[in-house]
C-alpha positions as CSV (number, residue, x, y, z in Angstrom):
1,M,115.8,80.0,149.9
2,N,117.8,82.6,151.5
3,Q,120.8,80.7,150.2
4,L,119.5,80.8,146.3
5,H,121.9,83.1,144.6
6,H,120.3,83.2,140.6
7,L,116.4,83.1,139.8
8,N,115.7,83.3,136.2
9,L,111.6,83.6,136.3
10,S,111.1,84.8,132.7
11,N,108.7,83.7,129.9
12,S,106.6,82.9,133.5
13,S,103.3,84.7,132.7
14,F,103.2,86.9,135.5
15,S,101.2,89.5,135.0
16,R,101.1,92.9,136.9
17,I,103.1,92.5,139.9
18,V,105.6,89.7,140.9
19,P,105.3,87.4,143.7
20,P,106.2,89.3,147.3
21,Q,108.5,85.9,148.4
22,L,111.2,87.5,146.4
23,G,112.0,90.2,149.2
24,N,112.7,87.8,151.5
25,L,115.7,86.6,149.1
26,T,118.4,88.7,150.9
27,N,121.5,87.2,149.2
28,L,119.9,87.0,145.8
29,R,122.7,88.3,142.8
30,S,120.9,88.1,140.1
31,L,116.9,88.2,138.8
32,V,115.8,87.6,135.3
33,L,112.2,88.4,134.8
34,S,112.2,89.4,131.7
35,F,109.5,88.5,129.1
36,N,106.6,89.0,131.3
37,S,103.7,91.2,131.8
38,L,104.7,93.4,134.4
39,T,103.5,96.9,135.2
40,S,105.1,99.4,137.4
41,M,103.1,98.1,140.3
42,S,106.0,95.3,140.6
43,L,109.0,98.2,141.1
44,S,108.0,98.5,144.9
45,I,110.1,95.5,145.5
46,L,113.2,98.1,144.2
47,K,112.5,100.0,146.9
48,T,113.3,98.2,149.5
49,S,117.0,97.4,150.3
50,V,116.4,93.7,151.0
51,L,117.9,92.8,147.5
52,K,121.1,95.0,148.1
53,S,123.3,92.2,146.9
54,L,122.1,92.0,143.5
55,E,124.3,92.1,140.4
56,I,122.1,91.0,137.6
57,L,118.9,92.6,136.8
58,N,116.8,92.2,134.2
59,L,113.3,93.2,134.1
60,S,113.0,93.7,130.1
61,V,110.3,93.4,127.8
62,N,107.4,93.5,130.0
63,Q,104.7,96.7,130.5
64,F,106.2,99.0,132.7
65,N,105.6,102.7,132.2
66,G,106.3,106.1,134.1
67,S,109.7,107.4,135.4
68,M,113.2,104.9,135.0
69,P,113.2,103.6,139.5
70,D,116.1,105.1,141.5
71,L,118.8,102.0,141.8
72,R,121.0,104.0,144.3
73,A,119.7,100.8,146.8
74,F,121.6,98.6,144.6
75,P,125.4,99.4,144.2
76,S,126.7,96.2,143.7
77,L,124.8,96.1,140.0
78,T,126.8,95.4,137.5
79,E,124.3,94.4,134.7
80,L,121.0,96.5,133.9
81,Y,118.7,95.5,131.5
82,L,115.3,97.6,131.3
83,F,115.0,97.2,127.3
84,A,111.4,96.8,125.6
85,N,109.3,98.5,127.9
86,N,107.1,102.1,128.5
87,F,109.3,104.1,130.4
88,T,108.9,107.5,130.2
89,G,110.5,110.4,131.4
90,S,114.6,111.5,131.3
91,I,117.3,108.8,132.3
92,P,117.6,109.8,136.3
93,L,121.5,111.2,137.4
94,S,122.0,108.8,140.4
95,I,122.2,106.0,136.9
96,G,126.1,107.7,137.2
97,Q,126.3,106.8,141.1
98,L,126.3,102.8,139.9
99,S,130.5,102.3,140.2
100,E,130.4,98.7,139.6
101,L,128.1,98.7,136.4
102,Q,129.7,97.0,133.2
103,V,126.2,96.5,131.3
104,L,123.5,99.2,130.8
105,D,120.7,99.0,128.1
106,H,117.8,101.3,128.7
107,S,116.8,100.8,124.8
108,F,113.4,100.7,123.2
109,N,111.5,103.0,125.9
110,S,109.8,106.3,125.4
111,L,112.8,107.8,127.5
112,E,113.2,111.6,126.7
113,G,115.4,115.0,127.4
114,L,119.2,115.4,127.9
115,V,121.9,112.8,128.8
116,N,125.4,114.4,129.2
117,E,128.5,113.4,131.2
118,S,127.2,113.5,134.7
119,H,125.3,110.5,133.5
120,F,128.5,108.7,133.5
121,S,130.9,110.4,135.7
122,K,131.3,107.3,138.2
123,L,131.0,104.5,135.2
124,D,134.7,103.1,134.8
125,N,133.9,100.0,134.5
126,L,130.9,100.1,131.8
127,K,131.5,97.9,128.9
128,S,128.2,97.8,127.0
129,L,126.1,101.0,126.4
130,D,122.9,100.5,124.9
131,L,120.1,103.6,124.5
132,S,119.1,103.1,121.5
133,Y,115.2,103.5,119.6
134,N,114.7,106.7,122.4
135,P,114.0,109.0,119.9
136,L,113.6,112.0,122.4
137,L,116.9,111.2,123.8
138,I,119.4,113.9,123.0
139,L,123.0,113.3,123.8
140,D,124.7,116.1,125.0
141,I,128.2,115.4,124.8
142,A,130.7,118.3,125.2
143,P,133.5,117.8,121.6
144,D,136.4,117.4,123.9
145,W,134.7,115.0,126.7
146,S,136.9,111.9,128.0
147,P,135.0,109.2,129.1
148,P,135.9,107.3,132.0
149,F,134.8,103.9,130.1
150,Q,136.3,101.8,127.5
151,L,133.1,100.2,126.0
152,A,133.1,97.3,123.5
153,N,129.9,98.2,122.4
154,I,127.9,101.5,121.4
155,H,124.6,101.3,120.9
156,L,122.6,104.7,120.4
157,A,120.4,104.0,117.2
158,R,117.7,106.8,116.8
159,C,118.7,108.8,119.3
160,N,119.8,112.5,118.4
161,V,123.2,112.0,118.5
162,G,124.0,114.5,115.5
163,P,124.3,116.7,113.8
164,T,128.2,116.0,113.9
165,F,129.6,112.9,114.5
166,P,130.3,112.2,118.3
167,K,134.2,112.7,118.9
168,W,134.1,111.1,122.0
169,I,134.1,107.7,120.0
170,H,137.4,108.7,119.1
171,T,138.7,107.8,122.9
172,Q,137.0,104.0,122.6
173,R,139.9,101.7,121.4
174,N,138.4,98.4,121.5
175,F,135.1,98.4,120.7
176,A,133.6,95.7,118.8
177,S,130.0,96.9,117.7
178,L,128.8,100.8,116.8
179,D,124.9,101.5,115.8
180,L,124.8,104.9,115.0
181,H,121.6,104.7,112.4
182,S,118.9,106.9,112.2
183,A,121.0,109.2,114.9
184,N,120.4,112.4,113.1
185,I,124.1,112.6,112.2
186,R,124.5,115.0,109.4
187,D,128.8,115.3,108.5
188,E,131.4,114.0,107.3
189,A,132.8,110.5,108.2
190,P,136.1,111.1,110.4
191,W,138.8,109.6,109.1
192,W,140.1,108.2,112.3
193,L,136.5,105.8,112.5
194,W,138.1,103.1,109.8
195,R,141.3,102.8,112.3
196,T,140.5,103.2,115.6
197,S,139.1,100.0,116.6
198,S,140.9,97.3,115.4
199,S,138.5,94.6,117.2
200,L,135.7,96.8,115.2
201,Q,133.5,93.8,113.7
202,F,129.7,95.6,113.5
203,L,129.1,98.9,112.4
204,Y,125.9,100.7,111.9
205,L,125.5,103.7,110.3
206,S,122.5,103.8,108.0
207,D,120.0,106.2,107.5
208,N,122.1,109.3,108.3
209,E,123.7,112.1,106.6
210,L,127.4,111.1,106.3
211,S,129.3,111.7,103.3
212,G,132.9,111.0,102.3
213,R,134.9,108.3,100.7
214,I,135.4,104.8,102.8
215,P,138.6,103.3,102.2
216,K,140.0,100.2,101.9
217,L,139.1,97.9,104.3
218,S,141.0,94.5,103.6
219,S,143.1,95.3,106.5
220,T,140.4,95.5,109.1
221,S,138.1,92.7,111.4
222,I,134.7,94.0,110.1
223,E,131.9,91.1,109.6
224,Y,129.0,93.3,109.3
225,M,128.7,97.2,108.0
226,D,125.6,99.0,107.1
227,V,126.4,102.5,105.6
228,S,122.9,102.4,103.4
229,Y,121.1,105.5,102.8
230,N,123.5,108.2,103.1
231,N,125.9,110.5,100.7
232,F,129.0,107.9,100.8
233,S,130.8,108.7,97.4
234,G,133.8,107.1,95.3
235,P,134.6,103.7,94.2
236,I,133.3,100.6,96.6
237,P,135.9,99.5,99.3
238,L,137.8,96.5,99.5
239,F,136.2,93.8,101.9
240,P,138.1,91.9,104.6
241,P,137.9,88.4,103.4
242,N,135.9,87.8,106.2
243,V,132.9,89.5,106.3
244,S,129.4,88.2,105.7
245,A,127.2,91.1,105.3
246,I,128.1,94.4,103.2
247,F,125.2,97.2,103.1
248,L,126.4,100.3,100.5
249,N,122.8,100.5,98.9
250,G,121.5,104.2,99.0
251,N,124.6,106.2,98.5
252,I,126.1,107.8,95.3
253,F,129.2,105.0,94.9
254,S,130.5,105.0,90.7
255,G,133.0,103.4,89.1
256,S,132.8,99.7,88.7
257,I,132.5,96.7,91.1
258,S,135.4,93.9,89.4
259,S,137.5,94.9,92.9
260,I,135.3,92.1,94.1
261,C,136.9,89.4,92.4
262,K,140.6,90.2,93.9
263,T,139.8,88.0,96.8
264,S,137.6,85.1,97.5
265,H,134.9,86.1,100.3
266,D,133.8,82.6,101.7
267,E,131.5,84.0,104.8
268,L,129.7,87.0,102.5
269,S,126.4,85.9,102.5
270,F,124.7,89.2,102.0
271,L,125.7,92.1,99.5
272,D,123.2,95.3,98.7
273,L,124.9,97.3,96.1
274,S,121.6,99.2,95.0
275,N,120.4,102.4,94.3
276,N,123.8,103.9,93.5
277,R,125.7,105.1,90.4
278,L,127.9,102.0,89.7
279,G,128.5,101.0,86.4
280,G,130.6,98.7,83.7
281,Q,129.9,94.8,83.9
282,V,129.0,92.6,86.2
283,P,132.2,90.7,87.3
284,N,132.0,87.4,86.2
285,C,134.2,85.7,89.2
286,W,130.7,84.7,91.5
287,E,132.3,81.4,92.1
288,K,134.2,82.9,94.8
289,V,131.3,83.9,96.6
290,P,129.8,80.7,97.3
291,N,128.0,80.9,100.0
292,M,126.0,84.4,98.9
293,V,122.5,84.6,99.8
294,L,121.2,87.8,98.5
295,F,122.5,89.8,96.0
296,N,121.4,93.3,94.6
297,V,122.7,95.6,92.2
298,A,119.6,97.1,91.6
299,N,118.8,100.7,90.1
300,N,122.2,101.4,89.1
301,S,123.8,101.3,85.3
302,F,125.3,98.1,84.5
303,S,125.2,96.9,81.3
304,G,126.0,93.9,79.3
305,E,125.1,90.3,79.9
306,I,124.0,88.6,83.1
307,P,127.4,86.8,84.6
308,R,126.8,82.7,84.2
309,S,128.8,82.1,87.7
310,L,125.4,83.3,89.6
311,G,125.1,80.1,88.9
312,A,127.2,78.8,91.1
313,L,126.0,80.6,93.7
314,H,123.9,77.7,95.1
315,N,122.5,79.2,98.1
316,L,121.4,82.3,96.6
317,S,117.6,83.2,97.4
318,V,117.3,87.0,96.5
319,L,118.7,88.1,93.7
320,Q,117.8,91.6,92.1
321,M,119.0,93.2,89.6
322,R,115.8,96.0,87.7
323,G,116.6,99.2,86.7
324,N,119.9,98.7,84.4
325,S,120.6,98.3,81.1
326,L,121.1,94.6,81.1
327,S,121.5,92.6,77.8
328,G,121.3,89.2,76.3
329,E,119.4,86.1,77.1
330,L,119.2,85.0,80.7
331,P,121.6,82.2,80.9
332,Y,121.3,78.7,81.6
333,N,123.4,78.2,84.5
334,L,120.6,80.1,87.0
335,R,118.5,77.0,86.6
336,L,121.1,75.7,89.2
337,C,119.7,78.0,91.9
338,Q,117.5,76.3,93.3
339,E,117.2,78.1,96.2
340,L,115.7,81.4,94.6
341,R,112.8,83.0,96.1
342,I,113.0,86.6,94.8
343,F,113.9,86.8,91.0
344,D,113.8,90.7,90.1
345,I,115.4,91.3,86.6
346,G,112.8,93.8,85.2
347,G,113.6,97.0,83.8
348,N,116.7,96.1,81.6
349,K,116.9,95.0,77.9
350,L,117.1,91.4,78.1
351,T,116.4,89.8,74.3
352,G,115.1,86.0,73.5
353,E,112.1,84.5,75.2
354,I,111.4,83.1,78.6
355,P,113.0,80.2,79.2
356,T,111.2,77.1,80.1
357,W,113.9,76.2,82.8
358,I,112.6,78.7,84.4
359,G,109.8,76.4,85.4
360,Q,112.0,74.4,87.6
361,L,113.3,77.1,90.5
362,Y,110.2,75.5,92.1
363,R,110.5,77.6,95.5
364,T,110.4,81.0,93.7
365,Q,107.8,83.4,95.4
366,F,108.5,86.1,93.2
367,L,109.7,86.3,89.7
368,K,109.8,89.6,87.7
369,L,110.8,90.2,84.1
370,Q,109.2,93.3,83.5
371,G,110.2,96.0,81.2
372,N,112.4,94.1,78.9
373,K,112.3,92.7,75.1
374,L,111.1,89.3,76.0
375,H,109.2,87.5,72.8
376,G,107.8,84.3,72.4
377,S,104.8,82.9,74.2
378,I,104.3,82.5,78.0
379,P,105.9,78.9,78.9
380,L,103.8,76.2,80.4
381,E,106.6,75.0,82.6
382,I,105.3,78.2,84.9
383,C,102.2,76.2,85.8
384,N,105.3,74.2,88.0
385,L,105.7,77.3,90.2
386,T,102.8,76.3,92.8
387,N,104.6,78.9,95.3
388,I,104.7,82.0,93.4
389,Q,103.3,84.9,94.8
390,V,104.1,87.6,92.6
391,L,104.3,87.1,88.8
392,D,105.2,90.2,86.6
393,F,105.9,90.0,82.8
394,S,104.3,93.2,81.7
395,I,105.7,95.7,79.2
396,N,107.4,92.8,76.8
397,N,107.1,91.6,73.5
398,L,105.2,88.7,74.7
399,S,102.4,87.0,72.5
400,W,100.2,84.1,71.9
401,I,97.9,82.8,75.0
402,I,97.8,83.0,78.7
403,P,98.3,79.0,79.7
404,D,95.3,77.7,81.8
405,C,96.7,76.3,85.1
406,F,96.6,79.0,88.0
407,N,94.4,76.7,90.2
408,N,98.0,75.2,90.4
409,F,99.1,78.3,92.1
410,T,98.4,77.5,95.9
411,V,99.5,81.1,97.6
412,L,97.3,82.8,95.0
413,S,94.3,80.5,95.9
414,G,94.5,80.8,99.4
415,T,93.5,83.5,101.8
416,D,96.0,83.3,104.0
417,I,99.0,85.1,104.7
418,P,102.0,83.0,103.2
419,N,104.5,81.8,106.4
420,P,107.9,82.9,106.4
421,S,109.8,81.0,103.8
422,I,111.7,83.9,101.8
423,S,114.6,81.7,103.4
424,G,115.5,79.8,105.7
425,N,118.9,82.3,106.5
426,I,116.2,85.8,106.2
427,F,114.6,87.2,108.7
428,D,110.7,87.6,107.5
429,P,110.1,90.7,107.5
430,L,106.8,91.0,108.3
431,D,107.1,88.9,111.5
432,N,106.0,91.8,114.0
433,G,107.2,91.9,117.1
434,F,110.9,92.0,118.6
435,V,113.8,89.1,118.6
436,L,115.9,88.3,121.4
437,T,119.0,87.2,121.3
438,D,122.6,87.2,123.2
439,G,121.0,89.9,125.5
440,K,119.9,92.2,123.0
441,C,116.1,93.0,121.5
442,Y,116.1,94.5,118.0
443,H,112.6,95.6,116.0
444,I,111.6,94.0,112.8
445,R,112.0,97.5,110.8
446,D,115.9,97.7,111.2
447,R,118.2,96.1,108.8
448,V,120.7,94.0,111.5
449,V,122.2,90.9,112.1
450,I,119.3,88.9,114.1
451,D,121.6,85.9,115.6
452,A,124.8,83.7,115.2
453,N,123.1,82.3,112.0
454,R,123.0,85.3,110.3
455,R,119.7,85.9,109.8
456,Y,118.9,89.5,108.4
457,I,116.1,92.1,107.8
458,F,116.6,93.6,104.4
459,E,114.3,95.7,102.6
460,Y,112.7,94.9,98.9
461,S,110.7,97.7,97.0
462,S,109.6,98.8,93.3
463,F,106.2,97.1,92.6
464,Q,103.7,97.9,90.2
465,W,100.4,98.3,92.4
466,K,97.0,100.5,90.8
467,G,99.3,102.2,88.2
468,R,102.3,103.6,90.1
469,E,105.3,101.8,91.0
470,S,105.5,101.5,95.6
471,K,108.0,100.3,97.8
472,Y,107.2,97.1,99.6
473,W,108.9,96.1,103.1
474,E,107.1,94.9,106.1
475,N,104.2,94.1,104.3
476,L,105.8,92.1,101.5
477,R,104.5,88.9,102.7
478,L,100.3,90.7,101.9
479,L,101.6,91.2,98.3
480,K,99.7,88.8,95.6
481,L,99.5,90.1,92.1
482,I,99.5,89.0,88.6
483,D,100.9,91.4,85.9
484,F,100.8,90.6,82.1
485,S,99.7,93.9,80.9
486,S,101.1,95.9,77.5
487,N,102.3,93.0,75.8
488,G,100.6,91.2,73.1
489,L,98.9,88.3,74.3
490,T,95.9,86.8,72.9
491,G,93.2,84.4,73.4
492,N,90.3,84.4,76.6
493,I,91.0,84.8,80.1
494,P,91.9,81.7,81.3
495,K,88.9,79.9,83.5
496,S,91.0,79.0,86.3
497,F,92.1,82.5,87.2
498,S,89.0,82.1,89.2
499,N,90.9,79.8,91.6
500,M,93.4,82.4,92.7
501,S,91.1,83.3,95.8
502,G,93.5,85.3,97.4
503,I,95.0,87.5,94.8
504,R,95.2,90.9,95.5
505,S,95.9,92.6,91.8
506,L,95.5,91.2,88.4
507,N,96.4,93.6,85.5
508,L,95.9,92.2,82.1
509,S,95.1,95.4,80.3
510,R,96.5,96.5,76.9
511,N,96.7,93.1,75.0
512,S,94.5,91.9,72.7
513,L,92.9,89.5,74.5
514,T,89.1,88.1,73.0
515,G,86.2,86.5,74.4
516,Y,84.2,87.6,77.9
517,I,85.0,88.3,81.3
518,I,84.9,85.5,83.1
519,P,81.9,84.9,85.0
520,D,82.7,83.4,88.3
521,I,85.5,86.6,88.6
522,G,84.0,86.9,91.9
523,K,85.5,83.9,93.1
524,M,88.9,86.4,93.5
525,E,87.3,87.6,97.1
526,M,90.4,89.6,98.0
527,L,90.9,91.5,95.0
528,D,91.5,95.0,95.4
529,S,92.6,96.0,91.7
530,L,91.8,94.9,88.3
531,D,93.0,96.2,85.0
532,L,91.3,94.8,81.9
533,S,91.4,97.5,80.0
534,H,92.5,98.5,76.4
535,N,91.8,94.8,74.9
536,Q,88.6,93.3,72.9
537,L,86.8,91.7,75.2
538,S,83.1,91.1,74.6
539,G,79.3,90.3,76.6
540,E,78.3,91.9,79.7
541,I,80.2,92.2,83.3
542,P,79.8,89.3,85.1
543,T,77.3,90.0,88.2
544,S,80.0,88.2,90.4
545,L,81.9,91.2,89.7
546,A,79.8,93.5,92.0
547,A,79.9,90.3,95.1
548,I,84.1,91.5,95.5
549,Y,83.7,94.8,98.2
550,G,87.0,95.2,98.7
551,L,87.8,96.6,94.7
552,G,89.3,99.5,95.6
553,D,90.7,100.2,91.7
554,L,88.7,99.3,88.5
555,D,89.4,99.5,84.9
556,L,88.0,97.8,82.0
557,S,88.0,100.8,79.7
558,N,88.3,100.6,75.7
559,N,87.0,97.0,74.9
560,K,83.5,95.6,73.3
561,L,81.6,95.0,76.3
562,S,77.8,95.8,76.1
563,R,74.5,95.9,78.4
564,K,74.2,97.4,81.9
565,I,77.0,97.6,84.3
566,P,75.3,94.9,87.1
567,T,73.8,97.1,90.2
568,G,75.4,97.1,93.6
569,T,77.3,99.5,95.2
570,Q,80.5,99.0,94.4
571,L,80.4,99.1,90.9
572,Q,78.3,102.5,91.1
573,S,80.9,104.2,92.9
574,F,84.1,103.9,90.3
575,N,84.2,106.6,88.0
576,P,82.7,107.0,84.0
577,S,86.0,106.0,82.7
578,A,86.4,103.1,84.4
579,Y,84.3,102.0,81.7
580,A,85.0,104.7,79.1
581,G,85.4,102.9,75.2
582,N,82.5,100.7,76.0
583,D,80.2,101.9,73.3
584,G,77.2,99.0,74.4
585,L,77.9,99.7,77.9
586,C,75.0,101.6,80.1
587,G,74.0,101.9,83.7
588,D,75.1,103.8,86.4
589,P,77.7,105.5,86.4
590,L,77.1,105.9,82.6
591,P,73.5,107.5,80.9
592,K,70.7,104.9,81.8
593,C,69.8,102.0,79.7
594,P,67.0,102.3,76.6
595,G,63.9,101.8,78.4
596,D,64.6,102.1,82.3
597,S,61.7,104.0,84.2
598,L,61.9,106.3,87.5
599,R,61.9,103.1,89.3
600,P,64.3,100.1,88.7
601,S,62.9,97.1,86.5
602,T,63.1,93.5,88.1
603,T,62.5,92.0,84.9
604,I,64.4,88.8,83.8
605,P,66.1,89.5,80.4
606,M,64.9,87.3,77.8
607,E,68.4,86.1,77.2
608,N,68.6,84.7,80.9
609,M,65.7,83.1,81.3
610,N,65.5,79.0,80.5
611,E,62.4,76.9,78.9
612,N,60.2,77.1,82.1
613,D,60.2,80.7,82.8
614,V,59.7,81.0,79.1
615,S,56.2,79.4,79.4
616,M,55.4,81.0,82.5
617,F,55.9,84.5,81.1
618,S,54.2,83.8,78.2
619,F,51.2,82.4,80.7
620,M,51.0,85.4,82.1
621,Q,51.2,87.8,79.5
622,E,47.9,86.2,78.0
623,V,46.1,86.2,81.5
624,G,47.0,90.2,81.6
625,I,46.0,90.9,78.3
626,A,42.3,88.7,79.0
627,M,41.9,90.7,82.4
628,A,42.4,94.5,80.3
629,F,40.3,93.4,77.3
630,G,37.2,91.8,80.0
631,F,37.7,95.5,82.2
632,I,37.4,97.1,78.7
633,F,34.4,95.5,77.3
634,G,32.2,95.0,80.9
635,F,33.1,98.8,81.9
636,W,32.0,100.8,79.1
637,G,29.1,97.8,77.9
638,V,26.8,99.2,80.7
639,I,27.9,103.0,80.4
640,G,27.6,102.7,76.9
641,S,24.1,101.6,77.1
642,F,23.0,104.1,79.7
643,I,24.4,106.7,77.6
644,L,22.7,105.1,74.0
645,K,19.3,104.3,75.2
646,K,17.2,107.3,77.5
647,S,14.5,104.3,78.9
648,W,17.6,102.6,80.4
649,R,19.2,105.5,81.7
650,I,15.4,106.6,83.3
651,A,15.0,103.0,84.8
652,F,18.1,103.0,86.3
653,F,17.6,106.0,88.1
654,N,13.9,105.3,89.1
655,L,15.7,102.3,90.9
656,F,18.1,104.3,92.6
657,D,15.7,106.1,94.3
658,A,13.4,103.4,95.2
659,A,16.1,102.3,96.9
660,G,17.3,105.2,98.7
661,D,13.7,105.4,100.2
662,W,13.3,102.1,101.2
663,F,17.0,102.6,103.2
664,H,15.5,105.9,105.1
665,V,12.6,104.2,106.1
666,T,14.2,101.3,107.3
667,I,16.6,103.1,109.3
668,A,14.0,105.4,111.0
669,V,11.9,102.4,112.5
670,F,14.9,100.7,113.8
671,I,15.8,104.2,115.7
672,S,12.2,104.4,116.8
673,K,12.1,101.0,118.7
674,C,15.6,101.7,120.1
675,R,13.9,104.4,121.7
676,R,11.3,102.5,122.9
677,S,12.9,100.2,124.5
């Protein structure tokens, strides 16, 4: 065992401490203990010099806390992984004495304090530096510092690197990955950034306050670039031919995007240009990007028709074009996008009818057509969208009845959280925790490359929830809603709605629906928001509605509902405005119903009784009347006789006095006998 050089005990279910026998492996060069539940008690093994030959130490993804260990006893260390623990305090200056160190990863801890040039004084061989996700860590580096190393990977995300862009990066000539997202940088991006490293492949600068223009990138080696949520302006740059993902969203880019058509991009899978000031027509050249998975141009100023060439994107999983001025009808070619999961073209000026072919997009989970000028009926073919999770046709000119097939929607019918099936190439945005790949650990809240198969985390936002626009990202998979509001729909509420026990929001307001609220609405047990206002619904509020204990938002106003609001703590807790405009409604929180007594009545209404109940009720009424008359005639028959006939009255009281005398004598005799005995 003393000749053992490499030991990997990751995912071995160790808790608290490591086996003490490890201290006997004096020739050990590589020790991997990642993905266990080890605590700081195990760090005692690092306080001895028996492992002085150690070159690789991986203690990542455990439960270590407290201060960072002093590793000067291991002068041969070349790779040190301590990420995803609970280490606190500052990084010891002794780390700068490990002259053989090539990989240093302290990311995803709770480190704090200053990091300066002294921490890197003798790290001439350092190739990879990762201090990211230590938000209290401050890099206090002099502007004219010249590092002793040449890094290949620089990861300082969510550290305090700013406010100026770190100039020492200009000295690094061969880095392939630069991650400075959320690093509190408020500066203009330096011109040399785009030309410093010819080997740059991965660039993460999102969520800062960087400004300036991005030059042409067609001659660079960039494969993944995320500069979203900054202040970059000007036209979008020319992309390199081998790029796989571009995120320019959340900036102030302007102009046309026709430059995309100048080059074929066979590797481009993710293109997000949303939330900018781009305009003109969306180019019709998407056959040059055959492997596109996500295409997002939402919230810009695009006009014209939706390009038919989008139908050539057979791998397209997410299409987001909401919040523009697109016109015309939905192109027939989109039916070829059979992998489409998220289809959002709301907030445009689209006309025509909802096409029947939309029912062929069997994998669709989020379908948003709201805020357009669509007319006609809701096609029966939507019943084929069994995986649907969000169905939003609101604010259009739709008419006719709602198809009664909502029992087909298996996701809405279940209370379980849907499986991560947005796309086989897209990382599930709700899978909490860390992802380990190539020695890297990423948290799911970041829009970063996850693995070699190009799986990404992406943001999705803008849903109407409880009457206001809301953003969803990490909790996207929890969202289940149907919104048909602000149309001209007629007829009854489909009875099959009651099968959607997992739905969380239902909005049918501002239509011309008639009939009654379905009696089994209480089966929608997960319902959090219900809006049926501004229709012509009649009858009473079903008692089952009071059984939905999680109902947080309710609006039944401006209908023709009547009778008493069912008693239950939930329905009585809403503001009276939720029931306003229903002249026949009464009961708490509205004024009391006519005939209500101080004590709540438990009488069953006649209209809710069956034939046996009515017969029993009539019999009890007759018995009650007979008892009342019997009491009246019996009592007043005796009392009246005493009042009218004096001789009867004298005789009655004489009898009463005689009985009293007899009772007195009997008691006296009994007491006398007891005393003698």
